[in-house]
N, C-alpha and C positions, 0 to 999 in steps of 0.2 A: 483690385477685387472689390466687388460691390458688397453692401451689407447683407444682402440675401444669401450670397454664396458663402460669406463668412459665417453667417448663422447656421447654414446647413452643415458646414464642417464641424462647428462646435457641437451640434447635436450628435453627429456620428461619433465624434471623440467621446462624448459623454456616455453613449450607449455602450461603446467598447469598454470603457472604464467600469461601468456598472456590471457588465458580464464578467470581467476579469477579476474584480475585487474579491468575490467570495472564494475563488480558487486560490488567490494569493493569500488571503487571510487564513484559509484552512491549512495551507502548507507551511505557514510561519510557525516558529517556536519562540518562546519568550527569552528574555535576557535575565535568567534566574541567577542567584548568587554564584553558582558553579558554571554558568553558561549553558545549562541544559534545561530541558523540560518543554512539554508541548504548550501551545498557546490555546487556540480555540478548538475544543473537541469536535471533530467532524460528526460524531454520532448524535450531536444535539442540534446541528444546523446553526445558521447565523443568528437566528432569533430564539433558539432553544426549542423549536418545534420538532415534532416527530409525526410525520403525516402518513406513513404507510399503515396498512391494515394487517392484521394477523392471519387473514384468510388467504388461501391460494399459495402458500409457501411450497417451494419445491423440496423434495426429500434429499437426504444425504446421498443416496445412491444416484439420483438424477444429477446432483451437483458433480459427483465424481465423473460421471459419463461426460458431462459438458466440459469439464477441465481436460479430460483425455482427448475429446474432439478438438479442443482449442490447440493443444500441444501438437496433435497430428496435423492440423491445418497449417502450422508453421513450415512444414516440409523439412524440418531439421530432425533427422533420425537420432541425433545424439541427445535430444532433450526427452525427459521423462518426468512423471510425477514422483515427488519424494514423499509428500504427505498432504493430506487434506484435513482441515480442522473446521468444525462447526462452532460458530459463536451465535450469540443472541441475534445479531443484526445481519450476519453474512456467513458465507463459506469462504475459507481461505485456503490457498494451495501454494506450495513451493514446487517449482519446476527446476530440475538440476541437469547438469551435463553428465552423462554416463561416463564419458572418457576421462573427466577430471574430478568428478565428485563435487564440483563447485556449483553453488546455487546460481541459477540464471534469471529466474523471474519469480515474482510474487503476484498472485492473481486473486481476484475476488469475484463472488457472485452474490448479489443482493437476494435475500431470502423472500422478500415481499415487495410489492410496488410502493412507490412514494419516494420521499427524499429524506436522507439523513444528512445531506450536504446543504440544506437550505435551498437557495435559488439554483445552485449548480446541479442538484439532484435531479431536477426535471430533465436535464440534458444528458447527465452522465450516469445515473444510478438506476437503470432499468432492471426490473425483476428478471432473474434467470439468465442475464447476459454476462458472459465472462469478460472481465476488463482488468487492465493493469491496476494493481494496488497503488494508491497515491502515496506520497511521501518518499522515503528512501528509494523504493523500487523505481520511481520515476526520476528523482532528482540526483541520486548518487550512483546509479548503475553505470559503470564505465564501458560496458560491452554491448548491452541490449538497449536499443533506443526506444524510449517510451512512446515517441510519436509514431513509430512503426506499429505500435499496438493499439492505436486509437480505433482501428477498424473493429476490434473486439468490442469496444464500447458502443459502436454504432451498428452492431449486428453483423458485421462482416466476419468471414471465416479466415481472413488473411493472417491474423495473429502477429506475434512479434517476429522481427527479422533482425539478425545480428548486424549492427552498424559499425562494429569495430572488432573484426575477427582476431586481430593481433593483440587485443587487450590482455594484460597479465593479471593473474590472480594474486600476485605478490603485492602486499601493502605494507607501509611502514609500521602500522599498528598490528601487533600479533593478536591472535584470539585471546590469549591470557590478558594482554593489556586492554583489549576491548571489554572483557569482563570487569576489569578494574574501573573503567569509566562507567560501566553500567551499575556497578555496586555503589559508586558515588551518587548516582542518580537515585537508586533505591533508598539509600540512607536518608535522602532529603524528601522524597515524595511518596514512597511506598513502604511503610514500616512493616517489618516482618516478612518481606519478600526475599526469595532466593532465586538463583539463576540456573538454567540448564546450560549445556555446552553451546557455544555459538554456532549458527549455520553461516558459513562463509558465502558471500556473493561477490561479484566484481565491484569493488569500491566500498564495500561495507559488510557488516555482520548483522544478522538478526538473531535475537536471543529471547527465548521464552521465559517468562517470569512465573515462578511457582509460589503459591501462598496457601497455607492451611492444607497442604498435601495435594493441591490440584492446580491446573493452569489458571493463572490470574490474568495474563495478558502477554504482550511482547513489546520489545523495543529494538531499535537498530542503532548501531554505532558506526560512524564514518571511519573507514580504515585509513584515512589520511589526516583527519583533523581531530578525531575523538569526540565530535559532536554526538549527542544522544537525541534520538527522536522516538518518542513513545507513540505506539499505534493506538490512538484513542477512539477509533471508529468501530471496533468489533463488538463491544458489549461483553457479557459474561460467556465463559467457555462452556461447551456442552459435550463434545466428543471429538475424537480424531482417529485417523487411520494412516498407518505407515505403509508405503509402497516400495521401500528400498529393499 
């Protein structure tokens, strides 16, 4: 292989690495004393920038309609909205299975244009588009394949498709044990916080954190390892609606 071909290969590899690193860094969590805790907060971007504008944000009602359209587009009649929450940076939704009551998906809609993910935001964080929530929903979900949901991020109406219909909702770590891991996290990182009951998903639990009488944020606990992943990309809580 001549030097020109070798140089071209190195350039291609470098570009792939440049694109992949922000996603990897945003999904990582640190090695804290207890083994838990987020690393780089996605809502600040790789360099701490926040580049979206406050104008042109979609409303709560519009967000609900778009989440409902996304669920319908999956073609899975067993899926339905459980709740929609509005935060400073985005709208968040839980989709659950009506037959089991187990959470299936966690979805986001960016409220305004621009990037809260640094470089990746230009490719992944379009205003008004429904897309899979990063973190546990993508990395720990044992039934619903996050790659099948990439279409939602690219503007497609395909949505999520079950990749493992036989997946069991049973996990070694119980909801009570998951709260124990979450409390250990709170004691180290969020003083004065308390927990609501866990929402169970396939492979993990997501738990809302309450502080000073209102929603402060949320975290997820892996149902097999007990790892805790704080959802650092939402910003402050505004309102919610329950559809159960």
